[in-house]
VMD Tcl script that builds the backbone (N, CA, C; Angstrom):
set m [mol new atoms 567]
animate dup $m
set s [atomselect $m all]
$s set {name element resname resid chain x y z} {
  {N N MET 1 A 18.693 26.027 56.532}
  {CA C MET 1 A 18.022 26.289 55.285}
  {C C MET 1 A 17.791 25.019 54.491}
  {N N ASP 2 A 18.681 24.082 54.589}
  {CA C ASP 2 A 18.534 22.858 53.828}
  {C C ASP 2 A 17.276 22.096 54.233}
  {N N LYS 3 A 16.946 22.150 55.538}
  {CA C LYS 3 A 15.751 21.460 55.998}
  {C C LYS 3 A 14.493 22.115 55.419}
  {N N LYS 4 A 14.460 23.452 55.351}
  {CA C LYS 4 A 13.313 24.156 54.777}
  {C C LYS 4 A 13.174 23.836 53.296}
  {N N LEU 5 A 14.274 23.784 52.593}
  {CA C LEU 5 A 14.265 23.483 51.163}
  {C C LEU 5 A 13.781 22.059 50.912}
  {N N ILE 6 A 14.234 21.135 51.716}
  {CA C ILE 6 A 13.808 19.734 51.578}
  {C C ILE 6 A 12.315 19.609 51.887}
  {N N LEU 7 A 11.846 20.297 52.927}
  {CA C LEU 7 A 10.436 20.268 53.302}
  {C C LEU 7 A 9.565 20.859 52.189}
  {N N ILE 8 A 9.950 21.961 51.617}
  {CA C ILE 8 A 9.203 22.593 50.525}
  {C C ILE 8 A 9.186 21.672 49.302}
  {N N ALA 9 A 10.307 21.076 48.984}
  {CA C ALA 9 A 10.380 20.160 47.844}
  {C C ALA 9 A 9.481 18.954 48.078}
  {N N ALA 10 A 9.429 18.420 49.295}
  {CA C ALA 10 A 8.583 17.269 49.616}
  {C C ALA 10 A 7.105 17.634 49.473}
  {N N VAL 11 A 6.715 18.819 49.928}
  {CA C VAL 11 A 5.323 19.267 49.818}
  {C C VAL 11 A 4.934 19.435 48.343}
  {N N VAL 12 A 5.813 20.046 47.556}
  {CA C VAL 12 A 5.548 20.250 46.127}
  {C C VAL 12 A 5.404 18.904 45.413}
  {N N ILE 13 A 6.295 17.965 45.699}
  {CA C ILE 13 A 6.227 16.642 45.072}
  {C C ILE 13 A 4.948 15.924 45.503}
  {N N GLY 14 A 4.581 16.050 46.771}
  {CA C GLY 14 A 3.341 15.436 47.273}
  {C C GLY 14 A 2.112 15.994 46.569}
  {N N LEU 15 A 2.058 17.318 46.393}
  {CA C LEU 15 A 0.939 17.954 45.697}
  {C C LEU 15 A 0.874 17.516 44.236}
  {N N MET 16 A 2.047 17.406 43.600}
  {CA C MET 16 A 2.073 16.971 42.204}
  {C C MET 16 A 1.591 15.524 42.083}
  {N N ALA 17 A 1.987 14.681 42.992}
  {CA C ALA 17 A 1.555 13.276 42.969}
  {C C ALA 17 A 0.048 13.178 43.183}
  {N N THR 18 A -0.470 13.957 44.118}
  {CA C THR 18 A -1.913 13.986 44.360}
  {C C THR 18 A -2.657 14.466 43.119}
  {N N GLY 19 A -2.143 15.498 42.472}
  {CA C GLY 19 A -2.763 16.007 41.248}
  {C C GLY 19 A -2.792 14.964 40.140}
  {N N VAL 20 A -1.712 14.231 39.971}
  {CA C VAL 20 A -1.655 13.179 38.951}
  {C C VAL 20 A -2.691 12.104 39.243}
  {N N ILE 21 A -2.797 11.695 40.507}
  {CA C ILE 21 A -3.766 10.657 40.882}
  {C C ILE 21 A -5.194 11.143 40.635}
  {N N VAL 22 A -5.500 12.365 41.059}
  {CA C VAL 22 A -6.853 12.907 40.896}
  {C C VAL 22 A -7.202 13.047 39.415}
  {N N PHE 23 A -6.313 13.542 38.596}
  {CA C PHE 23 A -6.606 13.735 37.177}
  {C C PHE 23 A -6.681 12.424 36.413}
  {N N ASN 24 A -5.991 11.403 36.828}
  {CA C ASN 24 A -6.035 10.108 36.143}
  {C C ASN 24 A -7.247 9.277 36.547}
  {N N ARG 25 A -7.802 9.498 37.716}
  {CA C ARG 25 A -8.951 8.720 38.177}
  {C C ARG 25 A -10.179 8.893 37.270}
  {N N PRO 26 A -10.631 10.108 36.920}
  {CA C PRO 26 A -11.781 10.234 36.013}
  {C C PRO 26 A -11.508 9.612 34.646}
  {N N ALA 27 A -10.299 9.684 34.166}
  {CA C ALA 27 A -9.984 9.082 32.867}
  {C C ALA 27 A -10.188 7.584 32.924}
  {N N THR 28 A -9.828 6.956 34.024}
  {CA C THR 28 A -10.030 5.522 34.189}
  {C C THR 28 A -11.512 5.201 34.196}
  {N N GLN 29 A -12.328 5.994 34.893}
  {CA C GLN 29 A -13.773 5.765 34.932}
  {C C GLN 29 A -14.385 5.951 33.555}
  {N N GLN 30 A -13.949 6.945 32.790}
  {CA C GLN 30 A -14.473 7.153 31.449}
  {C C GLN 30 A -14.129 5.987 30.546}
  {N N THR 31 A -12.956 5.429 30.673}
  {CA C THR 31 A -12.571 4.280 29.862}
  {C C THR 31 A -13.490 3.106 30.151}
  {N N GLU 32 A -13.816 2.888 31.430}
  {CA C GLU 32 A -14.713 1.802 31.792}
  {C C GLU 32 A -16.091 2.024 31.186}
  {N N ILE 33 A -16.618 3.237 31.227}
  {CA C ILE 33 A -17.933 3.544 30.679}
  {C C ILE 33 A -17.949 3.329 29.172}
  {N N LYS 34 A -16.911 3.713 28.488}
  {CA C LYS 34 A -16.864 3.579 27.033}
  {C C LYS 34 A -16.958 2.115 26.596}
  {N N ASN 35 A -16.543 1.172 27.468}
  {CA C ASN 35 A -16.562 -0.235 27.119}
  {C C ASN 35 A -17.929 -0.882 27.323}
  {N N ILE 36 A -18.887 -0.179 27.908}
  {CA C ILE 36 A -20.220 -0.725 28.126}
  {C C ILE 36 A -20.969 -0.705 26.795}
  {N N LYS 37 A -21.607 -1.830 26.491}
  {CA C LYS 37 A -22.344 -1.965 25.234}
  {C C LYS 37 A -23.783 -2.356 25.538}
  {N N PRO 38 A -24.704 -2.055 24.620}
  {CA C PRO 38 A -26.070 -2.530 24.823}
  {C C PRO 38 A -26.080 -4.062 24.829}
  {N N SER 39 A -26.854 -4.623 25.720}
  {CA C SER 39 A -26.956 -6.074 25.825}
  {C C SER 39 A -27.551 -6.648 24.536}
  {N N GLU 40 A -27.117 -7.839 24.185}
  {CA C GLU 40 A -27.689 -8.513 23.020}
  {C C GLU 40 A -28.964 -9.266 23.393}
  {N N THR 41 A -29.201 -9.417 24.697}
  {CA C THR 41 A -30.447 -10.019 25.171}
  {C C THR 41 A -31.502 -8.923 25.201}
  {N N LEU 42 A -32.622 -9.171 24.553}
  {CA C LEU 42 A -33.640 -8.134 24.394}
  {C C LEU 42 A -34.871 -8.412 25.248}
  {N N LYS 43 A -35.490 -7.330 25.698}
  {CA C LYS 43 A -36.793 -7.372 26.353}
  {C C LYS 43 A -37.806 -6.852 25.343}
  {N N GLU 44 A -39.012 -7.370 25.391}
  {CA C GLU 44 A -40.061 -6.877 24.503}
  {C C GLU 44 A -41.013 -6.012 25.315}
  {N N TYR 45 A -41.388 -4.899 24.726}
  {CA C TYR 45 A -42.349 -3.997 25.348}
  {C C TYR 45 A -43.515 -3.816 24.391}
  {N N SER 46 A -44.723 -4.094 24.884}
  {CA C SER 46 A -45.942 -3.872 24.101}
  {C C SER 46 A -46.701 -2.719 24.739}
  {N N ASP 47 A -46.913 -1.687 23.966}
  {CA C ASP 47 A -47.585 -0.494 24.471}
  {C C ASP 47 A -49.081 -0.623 24.253}
  {N N PRO 48 A -49.895 -0.178 25.206}
  {CA C PRO 48 A -51.349 -0.237 25.049}
  {C C PRO 48 A -51.860 0.545 23.830}
  {N N SER 49 A -51.072 1.485 23.315}
  {CA C SER 49 A -51.521 2.261 22.156}
  {C C SER 49 A -51.371 1.501 20.848}
  {N N GLY 50 A -50.747 0.319 20.876}
  {CA C GLY 50 A -50.754 -0.517 19.688}
  {C C GLY 50 A -49.437 -0.719 18.966}
  {N N PHE 51 A -48.319 -0.765 19.679}
  {CA C PHE 51 A -47.046 -1.082 19.041}
  {C C PHE 51 A -46.189 -1.893 19.999}
  {N N THR 52 A -45.193 -2.546 19.434}
  {CA C THR 52 A -44.249 -3.356 20.202}
  {C C THR 52 A -42.838 -2.999 19.767}
  {N N ILE 53 A -41.922 -2.929 20.731}
  {CA C ILE 53 A -40.497 -2.755 20.432}
  {C C ILE 53 A -39.711 -3.734 21.302}
  {N N SER 54 A -38.489 -3.984 20.893}
  {CA C SER 54 A -37.561 -4.750 21.719}
  {C C SER 54 A -36.384 -3.841 22.028}
  {N N TYR 55 A -35.848 -3.987 23.246}
  {CA C TYR 55 A -34.728 -3.144 23.661}
  {C C TYR 55 A -33.786 -3.965 24.532}
  {N N PRO 56 A -32.516 -3.572 24.621}
  {CA C PRO 56 A -31.536 -4.323 25.416}
  {C C PRO 56 A -31.957 -4.421 26.881}
  {N N ASP 57 A -31.737 -5.589 27.475}
  {CA C ASP 57 A -32.181 -5.797 28.853}
  {C C ASP 57 A -31.312 -5.090 29.894}
  {N N ASN 58 A -30.228 -4.431 29.481}
  {CA C ASN 58 A -29.459 -3.643 30.445}
  {C C ASN 58 A -29.916 -2.179 30.467}
  {N N LEU 59 A -31.089 -1.916 29.871}
  {CA C LEU 59 A -31.707 -0.592 29.905}
  {C C LEU 59 A -33.002 -0.663 30.705}
  {N N SER 60 A -33.453 0.473 31.175}
  {CA C SER 60 A -34.766 0.540 31.822}
  {C C SER 60 A -35.695 1.361 30.953}
  {N N LEU 61 A -36.958 0.970 30.944}
  {CA C LEU 61 A -37.977 1.662 30.165}
  {C C LEU 61 A -38.898 2.382 31.137}
  {N N THR 62 A -39.098 3.667 30.889}
  {CA C THR 62 A -39.991 4.473 31.706}
  {C C THR 62 A -41.117 4.982 30.823}
  {N N LYS 63 A -42.341 4.754 31.260}
  {CA C LYS 63 A -43.490 5.293 30.548}
  {C C LYS 63 A -43.863 6.600 31.254}
  {N N ASN 64 A -43.613 7.715 30.567}
  {CA C ASN 64 A -43.872 9.028 31.150}
  {C C ASN 64 A -45.371 9.284 31.234}
  {N N ASP 65 A -45.788 9.970 32.291}
  {CA C ASP 65 A -47.195 10.341 32.416}
  {C C ASP 65 A -47.555 11.294 31.294}
  {N N VAL 66 A -48.708 11.048 30.692}
  {CA C VAL 66 A -49.159 11.872 29.572}
  {C C VAL 66 A -50.379 12.666 30.026}
  {N N ALA 67 A -50.220 13.973 30.118}
  {CA C ALA 67 A -51.317 14.846 30.521}
  {C C ALA 67 A -52.093 15.354 29.309}
  {N N ASP 68 A -51.475 15.308 28.150}
  {CA C ASP 68 A -52.056 15.812 26.913}
  {C C ASP 68 A -52.889 14.717 26.257}
  {N N GLU 69 A -54.166 14.985 26.008}
  {CA C GLU 69 A -55.048 13.977 25.410}
  {C C GLU 69 A -54.705 13.682 23.947}
  {N N ASN 70 A -53.836 14.474 23.332}
  {CA C ASN 70 A -53.418 14.235 21.950}
  {C C ASN 70 A -52.185 13.342 21.866}
  {N N THR 71 A -51.635 12.938 23.010}
  {CA C THR 71 A -50.452 12.075 23.041}
  {C C THR 71 A -50.877 10.679 23.463}
  {N N TYR 72 A -50.474 9.698 22.663}
  {CA C TYR 72 A -50.836 8.309 22.931}
  {C C TYR 72 A -49.813 7.615 23.826}
  {N N THR 73 A -48.563 7.904 23.607}
  {CA C THR 73 A -47.532 7.317 24.452}
  {C C THR 73 A -46.292 8.203 24.452}
  {N N ASP 74 A -45.549 8.117 25.544}
  {CA C ASP 74 A -44.285 8.841 25.700}
  {C C ASP 74 A -43.409 7.955 26.579}
  {N N ILE 75 A -42.461 7.251 25.943}
  {CA C ILE 75 A -41.595 6.341 26.690}
  {C C ILE 75 A -40.138 6.764 26.548}
  {N N GLN 76 A -39.336 6.347 27.516}
  {CA C GLN 76 A -37.919 6.696 27.512}
  {C C GLN 76 A -37.110 5.468 27.922}
  {N N LEU 77 A -36.030 5.216 27.169}
  {CA C LEU 77 A -35.073 4.172 27.525}
  {C C LEU 77 A -33.862 4.845 28.149}
  {N N ASN 78 A -33.420 4.330 29.305}
  {CA C ASN 78 A -32.283 4.892 30.037}
  {C C ASN 78 A -31.333 3.782 30.446}
  {N N SER 79 A -30.113 4.187 30.752}
  {CA C SER 79 A -29.110 3.270 31.282}
  {C C SER 79 A -28.587 3.845 32.582}
  {N N LYS 80 A -28.379 2.980 33.571}
  {CA C LYS 80 A -27.796 3.456 34.830}
  {C C LYS 80 A -26.299 3.682 34.687}
  {N N ASP 81 A -25.702 3.151 33.606}
  {CA C ASP 81 A -24.252 3.235 33.426}
  {C C ASP 81 A -23.795 4.220 32.359}
  {N N ILE 82 A -24.691 4.644 31.475}
  {CA C ILE 82 A -24.326 5.486 30.329}
  {C C ILE 82 A -25.196 6.739 30.313}
  {N N SER 83 A -24.600 7.885 30.055}
  {CA C SER 83 A -25.356 9.136 29.915}
  {C C SER 83 A -26.181 9.083 28.641}
  {N N GLY 84 A -27.279 9.806 28.633}
  {CA C GLY 84 A -28.128 9.880 27.450}
  {C C GLY 84 A -29.392 9.065 27.618}
  {N N SER 85 A -30.193 9.019 26.560}
  {CA C SER 85 A -31.462 8.301 26.586}
  {C C SER 85 A -32.012 8.213 25.172}
  {N N LEU 86 A -33.098 7.474 25.037}
  {CA C LEU 86 A -33.851 7.431 23.792}
  {C C LEU 86 A -35.303 7.682 24.168}
  {N N ASN 87 A -35.926 8.673 23.537}
  {CA C ASN 87 A -37.325 9.004 23.801}
  {C C ASN 87 A -38.160 8.688 22.571}
  {N N LEU 88 A -39.283 8.003 22.766}
  {CA C LEU 88 A -40.225 7.681 21.708}
  {C C LEU 88 A -41.571 8.248 22.112}
  {N N LYS 89 A -42.138 9.051 21.215}
  {CA C LYS 89 A -43.417 9.695 21.505}
  {C C LYS 89 A -44.338 9.526 20.303}
  {N N ILE 90 A -45.597 9.219 20.579}
  {CA C ILE 90 A -46.606 9.073 19.527}
  {C C ILE 90 A -47.774 9.967 19.899}
  {N N SER 91 A -48.154 10.856 18.976}
  {CA C SER 91 A -49.215 11.820 19.267}
  {C C SER 91 A -49.955 12.191 17.995}
  {N N ASP 92 A -51.083 12.868 18.174}
  {CA C ASP 92 A -51.775 13.422 17.019}
  {C C ASP 92 A -50.852 14.447 16.381}
  {N N SER 93 A -50.895 14.509 15.058}
  {CA C SER 93 A -49.965 15.392 14.359}
  {C C SER 93 A -50.496 16.809 14.239}
  {N N LYS 94 A -49.611 17.744 14.463}
  {CA C LYS 94 A -49.928 19.144 14.167}
  {C C LYS 94 A -49.390 19.512 12.791}
  {N N PHE 95 A -48.751 18.538 12.122}
  {CA C PHE 95 A -48.189 18.741 10.784}
  {C C PHE 95 A -49.060 18.040 9.746}
  {N N ALA 96 A -49.279 18.717 8.625}
  {CA C ALA 96 A -50.009 18.088 7.519}
  {C C ALA 96 A -49.088 17.162 6.723}
  {N N THR 97 A -47.809 17.528 6.654}
  {CA C THR 97 A -46.821 16.707 5.932}
  {C C THR 97 A -45.538 16.626 6.759}
  {N N LEU 98 A -44.731 15.653 6.439}
  {CA C LEU 98 A -43.439 15.502 7.111}
  {C C LEU 98 A -42.485 16.638 6.731}
  {N N ASP 99 A -42.684 17.215 5.550}
  {CA C ASP 99 A -41.858 18.353 5.119}
  {C C ASP 99 A -41.985 19.543 6.074}
  {N N GLU 100 A -43.176 19.747 6.644}
  {CA C GLU 100 A -43.366 20.843 7.609}
  {C C GLU 100 A -42.483 20.624 8.840}
  {N N TRP 101 A -42.399 19.383 9.305}
  {CA C TRP 101 A -41.554 19.048 10.448}
  {C C TRP 101 A -40.080 19.239 10.094}
  {N N LEU 102 A -39.707 18.830 8.875}
  {CA C LEU 102 A -38.315 18.968 8.435}
  {C C LEU 102 A -37.877 20.429 8.417}
  {N N LYS 103 A -38.773 21.328 8.016}
  {CA C LYS 103 A -38.434 22.753 7.957}
  {C C LYS 103 A -38.149 23.328 9.344}
  {N N LEU 104 A -38.791 22.774 10.376}
  {CA C LEU 104 A -38.579 23.262 11.737}
  {C C LEU 104 A -37.282 22.739 12.356}
  {N N ASN 105 A -36.782 21.639 11.844}
  {CA C ASN 105 A -35.598 20.989 12.420}
  {C C ASN 105 A -34.484 20.966 11.390}
  {N N LYS 106 A -33.547 21.853 11.553}
  {CA C LYS 106 A -32.436 21.969 10.601}
  {C C LYS 106 A -31.347 20.952 10.925}
  {N N GLY 107 A -30.806 20.368 9.892}
  {CA C GLY 107 A -29.734 19.399 10.047}
  {C C GLY 107 A -29.644 18.537 8.803}
  {N N THR 108 A -28.805 17.540 8.850}
  {CA C THR 108 A -28.649 16.602 7.748}
  {C C THR 108 A -29.766 15.574 7.841}
  {N N SER 109 A -30.544 15.417 6.761}
  {CA C SER 109 A -31.675 14.500 6.820}
  {C C SER 109 A -31.545 13.382 5.794}
  {N N LYS 110 A -32.194 12.253 6.137}
  {CA C LYS 110 A -32.259 11.137 5.204}
  {C C LYS 110 A -33.511 10.323 5.519}
  {N N GLU 111 A -33.991 9.606 4.501}
  {CA C GLU 111 A -35.169 8.763 4.680}
  {C C GLU 111 A -34.766 7.485 5.402}
  {N N ILE 112 A -35.626 7.034 6.298}
  {CA C ILE 112 A -35.336 5.838 7.092}
  {C C ILE 112 A -36.652 5.193 7.521}
  {N N GLN 113 A -36.628 3.915 7.872}
  {CA C GLN 113 A -37.823 3.163 8.249}
  {C C GLN 113 A -37.922 3.000 9.761}
  {N N LEU 114 A -39.125 3.064 10.277}
  {CA C LEU 114 A -39.454 2.676 11.643}
  {C C LEU 114 A -40.402 1.504 11.494}
  {N N GLY 115 A -39.892 0.295 11.578}
  {CA C GLY 115 A -40.718 -0.871 11.265}
  {C C GLY 115 A -41.168 -0.760 9.825}
  {N N SER 116 A -42.487 -0.686 9.619}
  {CA C SER 116 A -43.026 -0.566 8.262}
  {C C SER 116 A -43.308 0.878 7.858}
  {N N LEU 117 A -43.046 1.838 8.740}
  {CA C LEU 117 A -43.301 3.259 8.453}
  {C C LEU 117 A -42.090 3.922 7.818}
  {N N LYS 118 A -42.338 4.697 6.765}
  {CA C LYS 118 A -41.267 5.513 6.202}
  {C C LYS 118 A -41.243 6.836 6.939}
  {N N GLY 119 A -40.039 7.255 7.295}
  {CA C GLY 119 A -39.890 8.507 8.011}
  {C C GLY 119 A -38.600 9.194 7.621}
  {N N MET 120 A -38.296 10.255 8.342}
  {CA C MET 120 A -37.082 11.019 8.088}
  {C C MET 120 A -36.269 11.115 9.382}
  {N N GLU 121 A -34.964 11.018 9.191}
  {CA C GLU 121 A -34.019 11.146 10.288}
  {C C GLU 121 A -33.230 12.433 10.073}
  {N N ILE 122 A -33.090 13.212 11.138}
  {CA C ILE 122 A -32.338 14.464 11.073}
  {C C ILE 122 A -31.215 14.399 12.105}
  {N N LEU 123 A -30.004 14.643 11.637}
  {CA C LEU 123 A -28.845 14.691 12.519}
  {C C LEU 123 A -28.468 16.156 12.713}
  {N N THR 124 A -28.558 16.632 13.959}
  {CA C THR 124 A -28.160 18.006 14.280}
  {C C THR 124 A -26.810 17.943 14.996}
  {N N SER 125 A -26.352 19.072 15.459}
  {CA C SER 125 A -25.052 19.105 16.137}
  {C C SER 125 A -25.078 18.373 17.477}
  {N N ASP 126 A -26.242 18.277 18.127}
  {CA C ASP 126 A -26.279 17.665 19.454}
  {C C ASP 126 A -27.285 16.528 19.630}
  {N N ARG 127 A -28.069 16.209 18.577}
  {CA C ARG 127 A -29.053 15.139 18.728}
  {C C ARG 127 A -29.464 14.545 17.398}
  {N N LEU 128 A -30.075 13.381 17.495}
  {CA C LEU 128 A -30.632 12.716 16.332}
  {C C LEU 128 A -32.149 12.713 16.516}
  {N N LEU 129 A -32.857 13.123 15.486}
  {CA C LEU 129 A -34.312 13.169 15.531}
  {C C LEU 129 A -34.874 12.277 14.434}
  {N N PHE 130 A -35.954 11.571 14.747}
  {CA C PHE 130 A -36.657 10.776 13.752}
  {C C PHE 130 A -38.108 11.201 13.790}
  {N N GLY 131 A -38.727 11.320 12.613}
  {CA C GLY 131 A -40.142 11.639 12.527}
  {C C GLY 131 A -40.808 10.840 11.428}
  {N N ALA 132 A -42.013 10.345 11.713}
  {CA C ALA 132 A -42.816 9.640 10.715}
  {C C ALA 132 A -44.261 10.061 10.918}
  {N N LEU 133 A -44.974 10.165 9.830}
  {CA C LEU 133 A -46.362 10.596 9.861}
  {C C LEU 133 A -47.210 9.512 9.207}
  {N N ASP 134 A -48.221 9.027 9.932}
  {CA C ASP 134 A -49.092 7.991 9.410}
  {C C ASP 134 A -50.520 8.261 9.865}
  {N N LYS 135 A -51.396 8.557 8.908}
  {CA C LYS 135 A -52.815 8.793 9.196}
  {C C LYS 135 A -53.006 9.815 10.312}
  {N N ASN 136 A -52.327 10.951 10.195}
  {CA C ASN 136 A -52.395 12.060 11.151}
  {C C ASN 136 A -51.851 11.723 12.536}
  {N N ILE 137 A -51.090 10.648 12.631}
  {CA C ILE 137 A -50.407 10.289 13.868}
  {C C ILE 137 A -48.920 10.519 13.632}
  {N N PHE 138 A -48.265 11.222 14.577}
  {CA C PHE 138 A -46.863 11.581 14.428}
  {C C PHE 138 A -46.018 10.748 15.385}
  {N N PHE 139 A -45.025 10.076 14.846}
  {CA C PHE 139 A -44.098 9.241 15.599}
  {C C PHE 139 A -42.764 9.964 15.658}
  {N N THR 140 A -42.246 10.194 16.849}
  {CA C THR 140 A -40.944 10.851 16.979}
  {C C THR 140 A -40.032 10.038 17.899}
  {N N ILE 141 A -38.768 10.054 17.551}
  {CA C ILE 141 A -37.727 9.490 18.403}
  {C C ILE 141 A -36.648 10.561 18.517}
  {N N GLU 142 A -36.171 10.763 19.733}
  {CA C GLU 142 A -35.107 11.742 19.965}
  {C C GLU 142 A -33.996 11.070 20.768}
  {N N VAL 143 A -32.756 11.227 20.275}
  {CA C VAL 143 A -31.594 10.651 20.939}
  {C C VAL 143 A -30.520 11.735 21.044}
  {N N PRO 144 A -30.253 12.253 22.266}
  {CA C PRO 144 A -29.115 13.167 22.413}
  {C C PRO 144 A -27.830 12.426 22.050}
  {N N LEU 145 A -26.878 13.115 21.474}
  {CA C LEU 145 A -25.665 12.461 21.002}
  {C C LEU 145 A -24.608 12.273 22.090}
  {N N LEU 146 A -25.052 12.067 23.331}
  {CA C LEU 146 A -24.151 11.682 24.416}
  {C C LEU 146 A -23.908 10.185 24.260}
  {N N GLU 147 A -22.676 9.753 24.412}
  {CA C GLU 147 A -22.353 8.328 24.267}
  {C C GLU 147 A -22.969 7.789 22.974}
  {N N LYS 148 A -22.665 8.457 21.886}
  {CA C LYS 148 A -23.286 8.222 20.587}
  {C C LYS 148 A -23.221 6.756 20.135}
  {N N ASP 149 A -22.075 6.104 20.260}
  {CA C ASP 149 A -21.952 4.717 19.795}
  {C C ASP 149 A -22.956 3.809 20.489}
  {N N PHE 150 A -23.094 3.958 21.784}
  {CA C PHE 150 A -24.027 3.138 22.565}
  {C C PHE 150 A -25.462 3.386 22.115}
  {N N TRP 151 A -25.882 4.654 22.109}
  {CA C TRP 151 A -27.284 4.982 21.843}
  {C C TRP 151 A -27.674 4.774 20.383}
  {N N MET 152 A -26.734 4.865 19.470}
  {CA C MET 152 A -27.067 4.595 18.061}
  {C C MET 152 A -27.402 3.114 17.863}
  {N N LYS 153 A -26.730 2.231 18.598}
  {CA C LYS 153 A -27.066 0.805 18.533}
  {C C LYS 153 A -28.467 0.563 19.075}
  {N N VAL 154 A -28.807 1.220 20.175}
  {CA C VAL 154 A -30.146 1.088 20.756}
  {C C VAL 154 A -31.186 1.641 19.777}
  {N N TYR 155 A -30.926 2.798 19.214}
  {CA C TYR 155 A -31.824 3.442 18.243}
  {C C TYR 155 A -32.068 2.524 17.044}
  {N N ASN 156 A -31.010 1.980 16.474}
  {CA C ASN 156 A -31.160 1.092 15.315}
  {C C ASN 156 A -31.970 -0.152 15.670}
  {N N ASN 157 A -31.793 -0.655 16.876}
  {CA C ASN 157 A -32.562 -1.811 17.315}
  {C C ASN 157 A -34.050 -1.474 17.419}
  {N N VAL 158 A -34.371 -0.300 17.960}
  {CA C VAL 158 A -35.770 0.126 18.070}
  {C C VAL 158 A -36.374 0.287 16.678}
  {N N LEU 159 A -35.634 0.878 15.750}
  {CA C LEU 159 A -36.142 1.047 14.378}
  {C C LEU 159 A -36.491 -0.303 13.744}
  {N N ILE 160 A -35.621 -1.274 13.942}
  {CA C ILE 160 A -35.792 -2.581 13.306}
  {C C ILE 160 A -36.917 -3.388 13.957}
  {N N THR 161 A -37.047 -3.315 15.278}
  {CA C THR 161 A -38.010 -4.176 15.974}
  {C C THR 161 A -39.392 -3.556 16.129}
  {N N PHE 162 A -39.552 -2.284 15.801}
  {CA C PHE 162 A -40.849 -1.630 15.943}
  {C C PHE 162 A -41.871 -2.328 15.056}
  {N N SER 163 A -43.002 -2.672 15.642}
  {CA C SER 163 A -44.094 -3.245 14.854}
  {C C SER 163 A -45.421 -2.845 15.491}
  {N N PHE 164 A -46.437 -2.802 14.664}
  {CA C PHE 164 A -47.768 -2.492 15.171}
  {C C PHE 164 A -48.375 -3.750 15.765}
  {N N SER 165 A -49.140 -3.566 16.823}
  {CA C SER 165 A -49.867 -4.668 17.446}
  {C C SER 165 A -51.261 -4.149 17.769}
  {N N ALA 166 A -52.150 -5.062 18.069}
  {CA C ALA 166 A -53.518 -4.648 18.387}
  {C C ALA 166 A -53.510 -3.888 19.703}
  {N N PRO 167 A -54.139 -2.707 19.722}
  {CA C PRO 167 A -54.198 -1.960 20.981}
  {C C PRO 167 A -55.027 -2.722 22.007}
  {N N GLU 168 A -54.736 -2.485 23.271}
  {CA C GLU 168 A -55.493 -3.136 24.330}
  {C C GLU 168 A -56.898 -2.570 24.374}
  {N N THR 169 A -57.866 -3.455 24.385}
  {CA C THR 169 A -59.258 -3.042 24.501}
  {C C THR 169 A -59.948 -3.952 25.499}
  {N N VAL 170 A -61.031 -3.470 26.044}
  {CA C VAL 170 A -61.830 -4.287 26.949}
  {C C VAL 170 A -62.911 -4.946 26.122}
  {N N ASN 171 A -63.030 -6.255 26.245}
  {CA C ASN 171 A -64.043 -6.994 25.505}
  {C C ASN 171 A -65.404 -6.718 26.142}
  {N N PRO 172 A -66.368 -6.161 25.381}
  {CA C PRO 172 A -67.644 -5.797 25.970}
  {C C PRO 172 A -68.456 -7.007 26.432}
  {N N THR 173 A -68.188 -8.205 25.913}
  {CA C THR 173 A -68.943 -9.379 26.328}
  {C C THR 173 A -68.445 -9.931 27.653}
  {N N GLU 174 A -67.225 -9.570 28.044}
  {CA C GLU 174 A -66.711 -10.002 29.335}
  {C C GLU 174 A -67.128 -9.000 30.386}
  {N N SER 175 A -67.463 -9.487 31.545}
  {CA C SER 175 A -67.840 -8.552 32.600}
  {C C SER 175 A -66.682 -8.390 33.562}
  {N N SER 176 A -66.573 -7.230 34.085}
  {CA C SER 176 A -65.551 -6.965 35.089}
  {C C SER 176 A -66.232 -6.935 36.445}
  {N N PRO 177 A -65.495 -7.017 37.533}
  {CA C PRO 177 A -66.122 -7.011 38.857}
  {C C PRO 177 A -67.009 -5.799 39.094}
  {N N GLU 178 A -66.705 -4.668 38.474}
  {CA C GLU 178 A -67.543 -3.485 38.678}
  {C C GLU 178 A -68.892 -3.613 37.980}
  {N N ASP 179 A -68.950 -4.470 36.941}
  {CA C ASP 179 A -70.193 -4.614 36.179}
  {C C ASP 179 A -71.190 -5.546 36.849}
  {N N VAL 180 A -70.751 -6.317 37.819}
  {CA C VAL 180 A -71.621 -7.292 38.459}
  {C C VAL 180 A -72.390 -6.614 39.572}
  {N N SER 181 A -73.696 -6.820 39.576}
  {CA C SER 181 A -74.493 -6.283 40.657}
  {C C SER 181 A -75.365 -7.394 41.216}
  {N N PHE 182 A -75.602 -7.337 42.468}
  {CA C PHE 182 A -76.418 -8.345 43.130}
  {C C PHE 182 A -77.685 -7.645 43.642}
  {N N GLU 183 A -78.780 -8.258 43.332}
  {CA C GLU 183 A -80.033 -7.713 43.833}
  {C C GLU 183 A -80.528 -8.652 44.914}
  {N N SER 184 A -81.046 -8.079 45.944}
  {CA C SER 184 A -81.558 -8.926 47.018}
  {C C SER 184 A -82.923 -9.456 46.629}
  {N N GLU 185 A -83.219 -10.651 47.096}
  {CA C GLU 185 A -84.528 -11.231 46.824}
  {C C GLU 185 A -85.449 -10.880 47.947}
  {N N GLU 186 A -86.657 -10.675 47.600}
  {CA C GLU 186 A -87.637 -10.352 48.614}
  {C C GLU 186 A -88.356 -11.646 48.965}
  {N N ILE 187 A -88.424 -11.967 50.226}
  {CA C ILE 187 A -89.097 -13.201 50.672}
  {C C ILE 187 A -90.468 -12.799 51.227}
  {N N ILE 188 A -91.488 -13.428 50.638}
  {CA C ILE 188 A -92.840 -13.135 51.088}
  {C C ILE 188 A -93.368 -14.388 51.800}
  {N N GLU 189 A -93.886 -14.226 52.972}
  {CA C GLU 189 A -94.403 -15.348 53.725}
  {C C GLU 189 A -95.872 -15.372 53.734}
}
mol reanalyze $m
mol bondsrecalc $m
mol representation Tube
mol addrep $m
């Protein structure tokens, strides 16, 4: 009987040790993730719709395909190391005033700037929303509150560095390869 008791005790201790190792491993990974910060080195992004932002170079910027002709841009900043994202969208407004947007989004609100634009920030239980209305164009930023400390730094950086720039246009006096045509000459003998 002593051998059976020793064997059972060894199995129980082994299972407990395995459980401790398994449960402590994710905690170690979470601690490492929490120490990741947005880079202080910035990349500049100029959008063809006429604005520029700077963002940390340890993030990737994705320009989402826009199927809606009322949307000028839809970009997303992501991190391969941190959960969450920052989405910036610029579109024609369906709101006459910013107050209409505020009524649809319940939460704690305050006035805030996006570059030179005055807008409103709404903090809900699970996300931060920003909205600004300028000449019937609606600017929105959405940040889920995952890894809040990290993404709030990125959000504040985007707010500060946002500026308008000249939209990309094709100069009508310059010709492109498609505009050039060659006509054959007729030789008469």
